[in-house]
All heavy atoms as TSV, in Angstrom:
chain	resi	resn	atom	element	x	y	z
A	1	MET	N	N	8.873	3.481	-12.760
A	1	MET	CA	C	7.859	3.692	-11.901
A	1	MET	C	C	6.544	2.943	-12.307
A	1	MET	O	O	6.188	2.747	-13.450
A	1	MET	CB	C	7.498	5.162	-11.887
A	1	MET	CG	C	6.384	5.512	-11.027
A	1	MET	SD	S	6.312	7.299	-10.941
A	1	MET	CE	C	5.076	7.364	-9.538
A	2	CYS	N	N	5.847	2.466	-11.258
A	2	CYS	CA	C	4.663	1.511	-11.463
A	2	CYS	C	C	3.406	2.518	-11.586
A	2	CYS	O	O	3.364	3.547	-10.955
A	2	CYS	CB	C	4.388	0.674	-10.290
A	2	CYS	SG	S	4.695	-0.960	-10.624
A	3	SER	N	N	2.514	2.141	-12.385
A	3	SER	CA	C	1.271	2.908	-12.428
A	3	SER	C	C	0.188	1.950	-12.071
A	3	SER	O	O	0.280	0.696	-12.122
A	3	SER	CB	C	1.079	3.438	-13.840
A	3	SER	OG	O	0.889	2.387	-14.708
A	4	GLY	N	N	-1.007	2.409	-11.607
A	4	GLY	CA	C	-2.063	1.698	-11.168
A	4	GLY	C	C	-2.021	1.287	-9.699
A	4	GLY	O	O	-0.953	1.697	-9.003
A	5	ARG	N	N	-2.958	0.668	-9.132
A	5	ARG	CA	C	-2.947	0.455	-7.766
A	5	ARG	C	C	-2.842	-1.000	-7.524
A	5	ARG	O	O	-3.365	-1.834	-8.244
A	5	ARG	CB	C	-4.276	0.841	-7.167
A	5	ARG	CG	C	-4.550	2.366	-7.247
A	5	ARG	CD	C	-5.796	2.808	-6.614
A	5	ARG	NE	N	-5.847	4.303	-6.667
A	5	ARG	CZ	C	-6.988	4.988	-6.708
A	5	ARG	NH1	N	-8.153	4.299	-6.579
A	5	ARG	NH2	N	-6.947	6.249	-6.776
A	6	ARG	N	N	-2.102	-1.411	-6.496
A	6	ARG	CA	C	-1.973	-2.902	-6.297
A	6	ARG	C	C	-3.081	-3.227	-5.224
A	6	ARG	O	O	-3.427	-2.525	-4.231
A	6	ARG	CB	C	-0.600	-3.072	-5.626
A	6	ARG	CG	C	0.528	-2.778	-6.629
A	6	ARG	CD	C	1.834	-3.002	-6.004
A	6	ARG	NE	N	2.843	-2.678	-6.930
A	6	ARG	CZ	C	3.925	-2.015	-6.640
A	6	ARG	NH1	N	4.099	-1.539	-5.550
A	6	ARG	NH2	N	4.849	-1.677	-7.707
A	7	ARG	N	N	-3.525	-4.454	-5.468
A	7	ARG	CA	C	-4.538	-4.965	-4.593
A	7	ARG	C	C	-4.322	-6.401	-4.316
A	7	ARG	O	O	-3.738	-6.978	-5.117
A	7	ARG	CB	C	-5.974	-4.711	-5.166
A	7	ARG	CG	C	-6.420	-3.328	-5.426
A	7	ARG	CD	C	-7.705	-3.305	-6.087
A	7	ARG	NE	N	-8.129	-1.899	-6.360
A	7	ARG	CZ	C	-7.884	-1.251	-7.393
A	7	ARG	NH1	N	-7.207	-1.754	-8.329
A	7	ARG	NH2	N	-8.251	-0.039	-7.457
A	8	LEU	N	N	-4.924	-6.889	-3.112
A	8	LEU	CA	C	-4.670	-8.283	-2.867
A	8	LEU	C	C	-5.965	-8.594	-2.006
A	8	LEU	O	O	-6.245	-8.027	-1.070
A	8	LEU	CB	C	-3.486	-8.586	-2.068
A	8	LEU	CG	C	-3.182	-9.957	-1.671
A	8	LEU	CD1	C	-2.968	-10.855	-2.809
A	8	LEU	CD2	C	-1.998	-9.983	-0.609
A	9	ILE	N	N	-6.489	-9.764	-2.439
A	9	ILE	CA	C	-7.623	-10.346	-1.587
A	9	ILE	C	C	-7.159	-11.762	-1.233
A	9	ILE	O	O	-6.835	-12.540	-2.131
A	9	ILE	CB	C	-8.948	-10.362	-2.360
A	9	ILE	CG1	C	-9.410	-8.978	-2.719
A	9	ILE	CG2	C	-10.027	-11.180	-1.526
A	9	ILE	CD1	C	-10.650	-8.926	-3.552
A	10	VAL	N	N	-7.221	-12.135	0.084
A	10	VAL	CA	C	-6.910	-13.552	0.462
A	10	VAL	C	C	-8.071	-14.020	1.183
A	10	VAL	O	O	-8.569	-13.389	2.210
A	10	VAL	CB	C	-5.672	-13.388	1.487
A	10	VAL	CG1	C	-5.364	-14.750	1.952
A	10	VAL	CG2	C	-4.499	-12.784	0.712
A	11	THR	N	N	-8.474	-15.214	0.683
A	11	THR	CA	C	-9.649	-15.918	1.432
A	11	THR	C	C	-9.183	-17.286	1.870
A	11	THR	O	O	-8.162	-17.793	1.403
A	11	THR	CB	C	-10.805	-16.121	0.540
A	11	THR	OG1	O	-10.487	-16.823	-0.654
A	11	THR	CG2	C	-11.333	-14.635	-0.022
A	12	GLY	N	N	-9.851	-17.849	2.782
A	12	GLY	CA	C	-9.505	-19.165	3.290
A	12	GLY	C	C	-10.160	-19.464	4.583
A	12	GLY	O	O	-10.747	-18.671	5.181
A	13	GLN	N	N	-10.059	-20.685	4.924
A	13	GLN	CA	C	-10.623	-21.129	6.292
A	13	GLN	C	C	-9.841	-20.483	7.402
A	13	GLN	O	O	-8.685	-20.123	7.319
A	13	GLN	CB	C	-10.514	-22.710	6.384
A	13	GLN	CG	C	-11.317	-23.418	5.368
A	13	GLN	CD	C	-12.808	-23.120	5.533
A	13	GLN	OE1	O	-13.329	-23.164	6.661
A	13	GLN	NE2	N	-13.484	-22.903	4.401
A	14	ALA	N	N	-10.521	-20.338	8.547
A	14	ALA	CA	C	-9.910	-19.866	9.725
A	14	ALA	C	C	-8.742	-20.748	10.158
A	14	ALA	O	O	-8.730	-21.900	9.993
A	14	ALA	CB	C	-10.924	-19.816	10.895
A	15	GLY	N	N	-7.680	-20.086	10.661
A	15	GLY	CA	C	-6.462	-20.723	11.208
A	15	GLY	C	C	-5.542	-21.294	10.126
A	15	GLY	O	O	-4.609	-22.066	10.338
A	16	THR	N	N	-5.615	-20.818	8.908
A	16	THR	CA	C	-4.623	-21.297	7.861
A	16	THR	C	C	-3.545	-20.363	7.601
A	16	THR	O	O	-2.712	-20.636	6.771
A	16	THR	CB	C	-5.506	-21.421	6.504
A	16	THR	OG1	O	-6.186	-20.148	6.201
A	16	THR	CG2	C	-6.408	-22.418	6.629
A	17	GLY	N	N	-3.409	-19.156	8.445
A	17	GLY	CA	C	-2.300	-18.336	8.232
A	17	GLY	C	C	-2.520	-17.163	7.423
A	17	GLY	O	O	-1.419	-16.603	6.958
A	18	LYS	N	N	-3.717	-16.792	7.052
A	18	LYS	CA	C	-3.798	-15.653	6.210
A	18	LYS	C	C	-3.262	-14.375	6.664
A	18	LYS	O	O	-2.554	-13.649	6.087
A	18	LYS	CB	C	-5.307	-15.488	5.838
A	18	LYS	CG	C	-5.980	-16.606	5.202
A	18	LYS	CD	C	-7.636	-16.420	4.989
A	18	LYS	CE	C	-8.327	-16.177	6.230
A	18	LYS	NZ	N	-8.404	-17.361	7.157
A	19	THR	N	N	-3.585	-13.952	7.910
A	19	THR	CA	C	-3.125	-12.820	8.617
A	19	THR	C	C	-1.603	-12.827	8.640
A	19	THR	O	O	-0.929	-11.817	8.366
A	19	THR	CB	C	-3.789	-12.601	9.928
A	19	THR	OG1	O	-5.233	-12.679	9.795
A	19	THR	CG2	C	-3.380	-11.518	10.616
A	20	THR	N	N	-1.056	-13.920	9.053
A	20	THR	CA	C	0.452	-14.024	9.211
A	20	THR	C	C	1.053	-13.820	7.862
A	20	THR	O	O	2.023	-13.043	7.715
A	20	THR	CB	C	0.834	-15.343	9.743
A	20	THR	OG1	O	0.188	-15.511	11.020
A	20	THR	CG2	C	2.297	-15.482	9.925
A	21	ALA	N	N	0.565	-14.509	6.820
A	21	ALA	CA	C	1.154	-14.337	5.488
A	21	ALA	C	C	1.083	-12.797	4.890
A	21	ALA	O	O	2.045	-12.453	4.337
A	21	ALA	CB	C	0.412	-15.295	4.506
A	22	ILE	N	N	-0.074	-12.263	5.111
A	22	ILE	CA	C	-0.291	-10.873	4.658
A	22	ILE	C	C	0.636	-9.870	5.395
A	22	ILE	O	O	1.304	-8.956	4.852
A	22	ILE	CB	C	-1.758	-10.404	4.769
A	22	ILE	CG1	C	-2.644	-11.257	3.775
A	22	ILE	CG2	C	-1.894	-9.023	4.423
A	22	ILE	CD1	C	-2.182	-11.140	2.395
A	23	ALA	N	N	0.736	-10.070	6.748
A	23	ALA	CA	C	1.668	-9.229	7.523
A	23	ALA	C	C	3.049	-9.413	7.012
A	23	ALA	O	O	3.792	-8.430	6.890
A	23	ALA	CB	C	1.452	-9.534	8.982
A	24	GLN	N	N	3.454	-10.564	6.822
A	24	GLN	CA	C	4.800	-10.863	6.369
A	24	GLN	C	C	5.047	-10.206	4.896
A	24	GLN	O	O	6.180	-9.752	4.648
A	24	GLN	CB	C	5.185	-12.340	6.334
A	24	GLN	CG	C	6.592	-12.672	6.266
A	24	GLN	CD	C	7.506	-12.145	7.235
A	24	GLN	OE1	O	7.154	-12.170	8.483
A	24	GLN	NE2	N	8.717	-11.668	6.823
A	25	LEU	N	N	4.102	-10.410	4.086
A	25	LEU	CA	C	4.227	-9.886	2.660
A	25	LEU	C	C	4.433	-8.433	2.807
A	25	LEU	O	O	5.231	-7.790	2.114
A	25	LEU	CB	C	3.088	-10.299	1.894
A	25	LEU	CG	C	2.981	-9.706	0.504
A	25	LEU	CD1	C	4.088	-10.330	-0.423
A	25	LEU	CD2	C	1.612	-9.947	-0.136
A	26	GLY	N	N	3.652	-7.745	3.580
A	26	GLY	CA	C	3.622	-6.245	3.759
A	26	GLY	C	C	4.965	-5.809	4.324
A	26	GLY	O	O	5.584	-4.851	3.768
A	27	ARG	N	N	5.483	-6.499	5.337
A	27	ARG	CA	C	6.728	-6.156	5.918
A	27	ARG	C	C	7.771	-6.304	4.876
A	27	ARG	O	O	8.714	-5.419	4.860
A	27	ARG	CB	C	6.956	-7.047	7.048
A	27	ARG	CG	C	8.206	-6.743	7.861
A	27	ARG	CD	C	8.418	-7.763	8.998
A	27	ARG	NE	N	9.632	-7.542	9.826
A	27	ARG	CZ	C	10.833	-7.960	9.391
A	27	ARG	NH1	N	10.908	-8.718	8.375
A	27	ARG	NH2	N	11.806	-7.622	10.084
A	28	ASN	N	N	7.872	-7.410	4.209
A	28	ASN	CA	C	8.939	-7.575	3.231
A	28	ASN	C	C	8.902	-6.624	2.118
A	28	ASN	O	O	9.874	-6.064	1.729
A	28	ASN	CB	C	8.859	-8.998	2.575
A	28	ASN	CG	C	9.299	-10.132	3.589
A	28	ASN	OD1	O	10.049	-9.845	4.552
A	28	ASN	ND2	N	8.962	-11.344	3.403
A	29	HIS	N	N	7.766	-6.280	1.567
A	29	HIS	CA	C	7.550	-5.353	0.554
A	29	HIS	C	C	8.109	-3.965	1.015
A	29	HIS	O	O	8.894	-3.309	0.362
A	29	HIS	CB	C	6.028	-5.172	0.125
A	29	HIS	CG	C	5.823	-4.098	-0.853
A	29	HIS	ND1	N	6.320	-4.201	-2.158
A	29	HIS	CD2	C	5.331	-2.955	-0.741
A	29	HIS	CE1	C	6.008	-2.953	-2.740
A	29	HIS	NE2	N	5.422	-2.168	-1.933
A	30	GLU	N	N	7.727	-3.538	2.176
A	30	GLU	CA	C	8.156	-2.176	2.921
A	30	GLU	C	C	9.658	-2.200	2.897
A	30	GLU	O	O	10.233	-1.161	2.596
A	30	GLU	CB	C	7.496	-1.985	4.156
A	30	GLU	CG	C	7.921	-0.644	4.756
A	30	GLU	CD	C	7.456	0.458	3.871
A	30	GLU	OE1	O	6.548	0.489	3.243
A	30	GLU	OE2	O	8.171	1.473	4.120
A	31	LEU	N	N	10.227	-3.288	3.451
A	31	LEU	CA	C	11.746	-3.232	3.636
A	31	LEU	C	C	12.371	-3.194	2.272
A	31	LEU	O	O	13.335	-2.563	2.080
A	31	LEU	CB	C	12.150	-4.424	4.370
A	31	LEU	CG	C	11.673	-4.560	5.927
A	31	LEU	CD1	C	11.951	-5.883	6.539
A	31	LEU	CD2	C	12.203	-3.370	6.570
A	32	LEU	N	N	11.882	-3.849	1.229
A	32	LEU	CA	C	12.521	-3.869	-0.099
A	32	LEU	C	C	12.423	-2.559	-0.679
A	32	LEU	O	O	13.351	-1.923	-1.392
A	32	LEU	CB	C	11.867	-4.859	-0.910
A	32	LEU	CG	C	12.350	-6.324	-0.681
A	32	LEU	CD1	C	11.276	-7.346	-1.537
A	32	LEU	CD2	C	13.679	-6.614	-1.005
A	33	VAL	N	N	11.254	-1.812	-0.457
A	33	VAL	CA	C	11.181	-0.453	-1.055
A	33	VAL	C	C	12.144	0.434	-0.417
A	33	VAL	O	O	12.737	1.240	-1.008
A	33	VAL	CB	C	9.608	-0.071	-0.911
A	33	VAL	CG1	C	9.477	1.545	-1.234
A	33	VAL	CG2	C	8.770	-0.891	-1.936
A	34	ARG	N	N	12.137	0.408	0.993
A	34	ARG	CA	C	13.040	1.321	1.621
A	34	ARG	C	C	14.512	1.070	1.230
A	34	ARG	O	O	15.329	1.974	1.115
A	34	ARG	CB	C	13.000	0.955	3.181
A	34	ARG	CG	C	11.634	1.589	3.771
A	34	ARG	CD	C	11.788	1.301	5.179
A	34	ARG	NE	N	10.447	1.666	5.796
A	34	ARG	CZ	C	10.205	1.692	7.144
A	34	ARG	NH1	N	11.252	1.399	7.953
A	34	ARG	NH2	N	9.061	2.049	7.673
A	35	LYS	N	N	14.905	-0.189	1.035
A	35	LYS	CA	C	16.257	-0.463	0.600
A	35	LYS	C	C	16.528	0.132	-0.880
A	35	LYS	O	O	17.470	0.693	-1.173
A	35	LYS	CB	C	16.422	-2.006	0.534
A	35	LYS	CG	C	17.846	-2.478	0.279
A	35	LYS	CD	C	18.015	-3.967	0.362
A	35	LYS	CE	C	19.471	-4.322	0.064
A	35	LYS	NZ	N	19.689	-5.793	0.215
A	36	ARG	N	N	15.509	-0.090	-1.726
A	36	ARG	CA	C	15.585	0.324	-3.050
A	36	ARG	C	C	15.754	1.864	-3.217
A	36	ARG	O	O	16.509	2.488	-3.905
A	36	ARG	CB	C	14.541	-0.127	-3.948
A	36	ARG	CG	C	14.660	0.090	-5.507
A	36	ARG	CD	C	13.523	-0.453	-6.307
A	36	ARG	NE	N	12.535	0.650	-6.169
A	36	ARG	CZ	C	11.279	0.415	-6.015
A	36	ARG	NH1	N	10.718	-0.799	-5.854
A	36	ARG	NH2	N	10.320	1.316	-5.939
A	37	LEU	N	N	14.933	2.594	-2.422
A	37	LEU	CA	C	14.817	3.896	-2.610
A	37	LEU	C	C	15.788	4.778	-1.744
A	37	LEU	O	O	16.117	5.936	-1.941
A	37	LEU	CB	C	13.290	4.535	-2.291
A	37	LEU	CG	C	12.243	4.082	-3.064
A	37	LEU	CD1	C	10.902	4.625	-2.514
A	37	LEU	CD2	C	12.455	4.515	-4.528
A	38	GLY	N	N	16.332	4.095	-0.661
A	38	GLY	CA	C	17.179	4.667	0.195
A	38	GLY	C	C	16.591	5.983	0.908
A	38	GLY	O	O	15.402	5.869	1.280
A	39	PRO	N	N	17.393	7.035	0.894
A	39	PRO	CA	C	16.866	8.239	1.558
A	39	PRO	C	C	15.740	8.884	0.889
A	39	PRO	O	O	14.881	9.465	1.577
A	39	PRO	CB	C	17.976	9.208	1.388
A	39	PRO	CG	C	19.309	8.353	1.293
A	39	PRO	CD	C	18.850	7.261	0.596
A	40	ALA	N	N	15.409	8.523	-0.445
A	40	ALA	CA	C	14.182	9.056	-1.013
A	40	ALA	C	C	12.955	8.446	-0.479
A	40	ALA	O	O	11.917	9.023	-0.672
A	40	ALA	CB	C	14.331	8.811	-2.525
A	41	ALA	N	N	12.953	7.400	0.259
A	41	ALA	CA	C	11.914	6.728	0.795
A	41	ALA	C	C	11.231	7.511	2.028
A	41	ALA	O	O	10.187	7.267	2.422
A	41	ALA	CB	C	12.174	5.299	1.282
A	42	ALA	N	N	12.068	8.493	2.494
A	42	ALA	CA	C	11.593	9.249	3.709
A	42	ALA	C	C	10.143	10.035	3.525
A	42	ALA	O	O	9.513	10.207	4.396
A	42	ALA	CB	C	12.690	10.200	4.042
A	43	GLY	N	N	9.889	10.362	2.291
A	43	GLY	CA	C	8.751	11.098	2.030
A	43	GLY	C	C	7.622	10.406	1.614
A	43	GLY	O	O	6.503	10.825	1.359
A	44	ARG	N	N	7.601	9.185	1.689
A	44	ARG	CA	C	6.572	8.232	1.260
A	44	ARG	C	C	5.812	7.503	2.430
A	44	ARG	O	O	6.394	7.395	3.514
A	44	ARG	CB	C	6.957	7.236	0.108
A	44	ARG	CG	C	7.903	6.184	0.701
A	44	ARG	CD	C	8.291	5.100	-0.329
A	44	ARG	NE	N	7.188	4.161	-0.443
A	44	ARG	CZ	C	6.989	3.192	0.337
A	44	ARG	NH1	N	7.635	3.085	1.411
A	44	ARG	NH2	N	5.896	2.265	0.110
A	45	LEU	N	N	4.602	7.322	2.159
A	45	LEU	CA	C	3.784	6.563	3.283
A	45	LEU	C	C	4.168	5.084	3.183
A	45	LEU	O	O	4.322	4.381	2.082
A	45	LEU	CB	C	2.320	6.609	3.075
A	45	LEU	CG	C	1.698	8.030	3.392
A	45	LEU	CD1	C	0.224	8.107	3.091
A	45	LEU	CD2	C	1.925	8.425	4.825
A	46	PRO	N	N	4.467	4.378	4.327
A	46	PRO	CA	C	4.789	2.991	4.354
A	46	PRO	C	C	3.627	2.086	4.082
A	46	PRO	O	O	2.455	2.537	4.001
A	46	PRO	CB	C	5.242	2.731	5.703
A	46	PRO	CG	C	4.507	3.703	6.515
A	46	PRO	CD	C	4.416	4.938	5.661
A	47	VAL	N	N	3.761	0.791	3.931
A	47	VAL	CA	C	2.776	-0.157	3.841
A	47	VAL	C	C	1.990	0.010	5.169
A	47	VAL	O	O	2.585	0.085	6.148
A	47	VAL	CB	C	3.321	-1.670	3.742
A	47	VAL	CG1	C	2.257	-2.686	3.960
A	47	VAL	CG2	C	4.097	-1.797	2.395
A	48	VAL	N	N	0.635	-0.062	5.062
A	48	VAL	CA	C	-0.195	0.218	6.227
A	48	VAL	C	C	-0.923	-1.160	6.474
A	48	VAL	O	O	-1.558	-1.638	5.567
A	48	VAL	CB	C	-1.127	1.367	6.074
A	48	VAL	CG1	C	-2.019	1.506	7.306
A	48	VAL	CG2	C	-0.413	2.626	5.759
A	49	TYR	N	N	-0.923	-1.533	7.657
A	49	TYR	CA	C	-1.696	-2.721	8.021
A	49	TYR	C	C	-2.567	-2.430	9.249
A	49	TYR	O	O	-2.021	-1.909	10.374
A	49	TYR	CB	C	-0.763	-3.923	8.563
A	49	TYR	CG	C	-1.634	-5.216	8.938
A	49	TYR	CD1	C	-2.023	-6.163	7.981
A	49	TYR	CD2	C	-1.626	-5.417	10.339
A	49	TYR	CE1	C	-2.690	-7.190	8.466
A	49	TYR	CE2	C	-2.455	-6.526	10.745
A	49	TYR	CZ	C	-2.901	-7.355	9.802
A	49	TYR	OH	O	-3.573	-8.534	10.210
A	50	VAL	N	N	-3.860	-2.545	9.086
A	50	VAL	CA	C	-4.771	-2.116	10.228
A	50	VAL	C	C	-5.780	-3.391	10.448
A	50	VAL	O	O	-6.029	-4.067	9.563
A	50	VAL	CB	C	-5.570	-0.874	9.851
A	50	VAL	CG1	C	-4.751	0.401	9.862
A	50	VAL	CG2	C	-6.424	-0.966	8.762
A	51	THR	N	N	-6.166	-3.479	11.736
A	51	THR	CA	C	-7.064	-4.615	12.050
A	51	THR	C	C	-8.357	-3.920	12.263
A	51	THR	O	O	-8.505	-3.000	13.099
A	51	THR	CB	C	-6.627	-5.240	13.351
A	51	THR	OG1	O	-5.145	-5.727	12.953
A	51	THR	CG2	C	-7.490	-6.403	13.559
A	52	VAL	N	N	-9.472	-4.495	11.685
A	52	VAL	CA	C	-10.747	-3.966	11.949
A	52	VAL	C	C	-11.679	-5.235	12.055
A	52	VAL	O	O	-11.257	-6.234	11.703
A	52	VAL	CB	C	-11.262	-3.180	10.758
A	52	VAL	CG1	C	-10.636	-1.820	10.629
A	52	VAL	CG2	C	-11.179	-3.859	9.448
A	53	PRO	N	N	-12.793	-5.122	12.909
A	53	PRO	CA	C	-13.686	-6.201	13.035
A	53	PRO	C	C	-14.216	-6.670	11.627
A	53	PRO	O	O	-14.354	-5.958	10.762
A	53	PRO	CB	C	-14.834	-5.668	13.890
A	53	PRO	CG	C	-14.381	-4.318	14.442
A	53	PRO	CD	C	-13.277	-3.867	13.474
A	54	PRO	N	N	-14.709	-7.981	11.814
A	54	PRO	CA	C	-15.186	-8.641	10.463
A	54	PRO	C	C	-16.318	-7.779	9.830
A	54	PRO	O	O	-16.450	-7.635	8.595
A	54	PRO	CB	C	-15.838	-9.949	10.826
A	54	PRO	CG	C	-14.977	-10.327	12.034
A	54	PRO	CD	C	-14.723	-9.040	12.798
A	55	ARG	N	N	-17.160	-7.085	10.580
A	55	ARG	CA	C	-18.345	-6.344	10.067
A	55	ARG	C	C	-17.978	-4.874	10.060
A	55	ARG	O	O	-18.839	-4.076	10.301
A	55	ARG	CB	C	-19.519	-6.714	10.683
A	55	ARG	CG	C	-19.977	-8.037	10.678
A	55	ARG	CD	C	-21.328	-8.146	11.246
A	55	ARG	NE	N	-21.657	-9.710	11.285
A	55	ARG	CZ	C	-22.241	-10.421	10.345
A	55	ARG	NH1	N	-22.613	-9.676	9.153
A	55	ARG	NH2	N	-22.561	-11.578	10.493
A	56	ALA	N	N	-16.743	-4.470	9.760
A	56	ALA	CA	C	-16.255	-3.173	9.938
A	56	ALA	C	C	-16.963	-2.328	8.701
A	56	ALA	O	O	-17.098	-2.852	7.678
A	56	ALA	CB	C	-14.806	-3.058	9.814
A	57	THR	N	N	-17.270	-1.114	9.007
A	57	THR	CA	C	-17.804	-0.210	8.008
A	57	THR	C	C	-16.680	0.584	7.403
A	57	THR	O	O	-15.606	0.691	7.964
A	57	THR	CB	C	-18.777	0.832	8.661
A	57	THR	OG1	O	-18.078	1.593	9.647
A	57	THR	CG2	C	-20.002	0.072	9.477
A	58	PRO	N	N	-16.909	1.270	6.211
A	58	PRO	CA	C	-15.947	2.135	5.659
A	58	PRO	C	C	-15.472	3.177	6.666
A	58	PRO	O	O	-14.319	3.519	6.636
A	58	PRO	CB	C	-16.615	2.637	4.475
A	58	PRO	CG	C	-17.612	1.636	4.102
A	58	PRO	CD	C	-18.110	1.073	5.373
A	59	LYS	N	N	-16.349	3.725	7.443
A	59	LYS	CA	C	-16.025	4.692	8.436
A	59	LYS	C	C	-14.962	4.215	9.463
A	59	LYS	O	O	-14.055	4.805	9.882
A	59	LYS	CB	C	-17.207	5.297	9.137
A	59	LYS	CG	C	-17.020	6.343	10.182
A	59	LYS	CD	C	-18.337	6.916	10.715
A	59	LYS	CE	C	-17.903	7.992	11.728
A	59	LYS	NZ	N	-19.137	8.468	12.303
A	60	MET	N	N	-15.239	2.936	9.881
A	60	MET	CA	C	-14.358	2.314	10.857
A	60	MET	C	C	-12.871	2.121	10.305
A	60	MET	O	O	-12.059	2.340	10.985
A	60	MET	CB	C	-14.956	0.940	11.416
A	60	MET	CG	C	-16.206	1.128	12.122
A	60	MET	SD	S	-17.116	-0.593	12.416
A	60	MET	CE	C	-16.014	-1.306	13.612
A	61	LEU	N	N	-12.834	1.702	9.080
A	61	LEU	CA	C	-11.582	1.678	8.341
A	61	LEU	C	C	-10.913	2.974	8.270
A	61	LEU	O	O	-9.703	2.925	8.548
A	61	LEU	CB	C	-11.762	0.939	7.057
A	61	LEU	CG	C	-10.504	0.523	6.202
A	61	LEU	CD1	C	-9.598	-0.336	7.013
A	61	LEU	CD2	C	-11.044	0.100	4.827
A	62	ALA	N	N	-11.736	3.970	7.807
A	62	ALA	CA	C	-11.029	5.316	7.631
A	62	ALA	C	C	-10.542	5.746	9.156
A	62	ALA	O	O	-9.542	6.516	9.191
A	62	ALA	CB	C	-12.124	6.302	7.217
A	63	ILE	N	N	-11.160	5.469	10.152
A	63	ILE	CA	C	-10.727	5.892	11.558
A	63	ILE	C	C	-9.414	5.073	11.801
A	63	ILE	O	O	-8.449	5.774	12.322
A	63	ILE	CB	C	-11.796	5.573	12.599
A	63	ILE	CG1	C	-13.063	6.587	12.411
A	63	ILE	CG2	C	-11.278	5.689	13.920
A	63	ILE	CD1	C	-14.141	6.193	13.274
A	64	GLU	N	N	-9.327	3.988	11.546
A	64	GLU	CA	C	-8.004	3.129	11.771
A	64	GLU	C	C	-6.919	3.774	10.970
A	64	GLU	O	O	-5.857	3.910	11.454
A	64	GLU	CB	C	-8.159	1.703	11.539
A	64	GLU	CG	C	-9.059	0.983	12.342
A	64	GLU	CD	C	-8.637	1.195	13.900
A	64	GLU	OE1	O	-7.370	1.026	14.179
A	64	GLU	OE2	O	-9.401	1.433	14.744
A	65	PHE	N	N	-7.175	4.102	9.650
A	65	PHE	CA	C	-6.169	4.678	8.919
A	65	PHE	C	C	-5.771	6.199	9.527
A	65	PHE	O	O	-4.560	6.476	9.438
A	65	PHE	CB	C	-6.467	4.915	7.473
A	65	PHE	CG	C	-6.519	3.739	6.600
A	65	PHE	CD1	C	-7.559	3.225	5.898
A	65	PHE	CD2	C	-5.225	3.064	6.556
A	65	PHE	CE1	C	-7.428	2.095	5.189
A	65	PHE	CE2	C	-5.129	1.895	5.780
A	65	PHE	CZ	C	-6.244	1.416	5.091
A	66	ALA	N	N	-6.781	6.964	9.968
A	66	ALA	CA	C	-6.459	8.165	10.637
A	66	ALA	C	C	-5.487	7.967	11.834
A	66	ALA	O	O	-4.618	8.711	12.019
A	66	ALA	CB	C	-7.697	8.914	10.912
A	67	ARG	N	N	-5.869	7.074	12.575
A	67	ARG	CA	C	-5.109	6.802	13.779
A	67	ARG	C	C	-3.541	6.419	13.437
A	67	ARG	O	O	-2.674	6.855	14.129
A	67	ARG	CB	C	-5.670	5.626	14.604
A	67	ARG	CG	C	-6.828	6.029	15.431
A	67	ARG	CD	C	-7.292	4.937	16.358
A	67	ARG	NE	N	-8.541	5.299	17.003
A	67	ARG	CZ	C	-9.521	4.590	17.195
A	67	ARG	NH1	N	-9.556	3.296	16.777
A	67	ARG	NH2	N	-10.692	5.000	17.802
A	68	PHE	N	N	-3.528	5.636	12.404
A	68	PHE	CA	C	-2.109	5.276	11.996
A	68	PHE	C	C	-1.265	6.436	11.513
A	68	PHE	O	O	-0.252	6.644	11.771
A	68	PHE	CB	C	-2.180	4.194	10.822
A	68	PHE	CG	C	-0.820	3.987	10.189
A	68	PHE	CD1	C	0.000	3.148	10.748
A	68	PHE	CD2	C	-0.436	4.717	9.085
A	68	PHE	CE1	C	1.326	2.830	10.130
A	68	PHE	CE2	C	0.839	4.517	8.491
A	68	PHE	CZ	C	1.631	3.552	9.013
A	69	LEU	N	N	-2.096	7.428	10.842
A	69	LEU	CA	C	-1.385	8.689	10.298
A	69	LEU	C	C	-1.299	9.688	11.471
A	69	LEU	O	O	-0.623	10.729	11.142
A	69	LEU	CB	C	-2.178	9.137	9.094
A	69	LEU	CG	C	-2.216	8.233	7.966
A	69	LEU	CD1	C	-3.123	8.750	6.817
A	69	LEU	CD2	C	-0.719	8.174	7.213
A	70	GLY	N	N	-1.852	9.452	12.569
A	70	GLY	CA	C	-1.695	10.525	13.601
A	70	GLY	C	C	-2.637	11.776	13.413
A	70	GLY	O	O	-2.454	12.691	14.002
A	71	LEU	N	N	-3.788	11.400	12.699
A	71	LEU	CA	C	-4.743	12.418	12.548
A	71	LEU	C	C	-5.787	12.463	13.558
A	71	LEU	O	O	-5.985	11.324	14.145
A	71	LEU	CB	C	-5.395	12.296	11.163
A	71	LEU	CG	C	-4.560	12.264	9.952
A	71	LEU	CD1	C	-5.357	11.930	8.692
A	71	LEU	CD2	C	-3.911	13.683	9.666
A	72	PRO	N	N	-6.309	13.556	13.925
A	72	PRO	CA	C	-7.320	13.637	15.067
A	72	PRO	C	C	-8.655	12.853	14.593
A	72	PRO	O	O	-9.040	12.880	13.413
A	72	PRO	CB	C	-7.584	15.010	15.298
A	72	PRO	CG	C	-7.151	15.767	14.038
A	72	PRO	CD	C	-6.051	14.887	13.434
A	73	VAL	N	N	-9.179	12.049	15.530
A	73	VAL	CA	C	-10.517	11.297	15.157
A	73	VAL	C	C	-11.519	11.964	15.964
A	73	VAL	O	O	-11.358	11.927	17.322
A	73	VAL	CB	C	-10.236	9.882	15.415
A	73	VAL	CG1	C	-11.587	9.166	15.245
A	73	VAL	CG2	C	-9.151	9.316	14.616
A	74	VAL	N	N	-12.528	12.482	15.405
A	74	VAL	CA	C	-13.696	13.103	16.190
A	74	VAL	C	C	-14.781	12.069	16.159
A	74	VAL	O	O	-15.213	11.553	15.088
A	74	VAL	CB	C	-14.160	14.359	15.592
A	74	VAL	CG1	C	-15.322	14.998	16.306
A	74	VAL	CG2	C	-13.006	15.273	15.507
A	75	ARG	N	N	-15.435	11.749	17.164
A	75	ARG	CA	C	-16.553	10.801	17.314
A	75	ARG	C	C	-17.850	11.549	17.123
A	75	ARG	O	O	-18.066	12.579	17.510
A	75	ARG	CB	C	-16.551	10.148	18.651
A	75	ARG	CG	C	-15.384	9.195	18.881
A	75	ARG	CD	C	-15.479	7.920	18.411
A	75	ARG	NE	N	-14.397	7.095	18.591
A	75	ARG	CZ	C	-14.178	5.911	18.033
A	75	ARG	NH1	N	-15.102	5.454	17.254
A	75	ARG	NH2	N	-13.140	5.292	18.201
């Protein structure tokens, strides 16, 4: 079992494929974890990818996570 939190920061010029690379990395990681854990993977949260505007606030990010998880969002 791994301990600690995994993080990744990707920077670069516009149009260089950052979003595509991160989406593919997350997808591949999720599929590998599901394959490795089998039925035990059913109780865990998957890799989450949300899109927020460049000047997003922490609240905006939290709202996107809530939407992903199916939680009610009150404005």
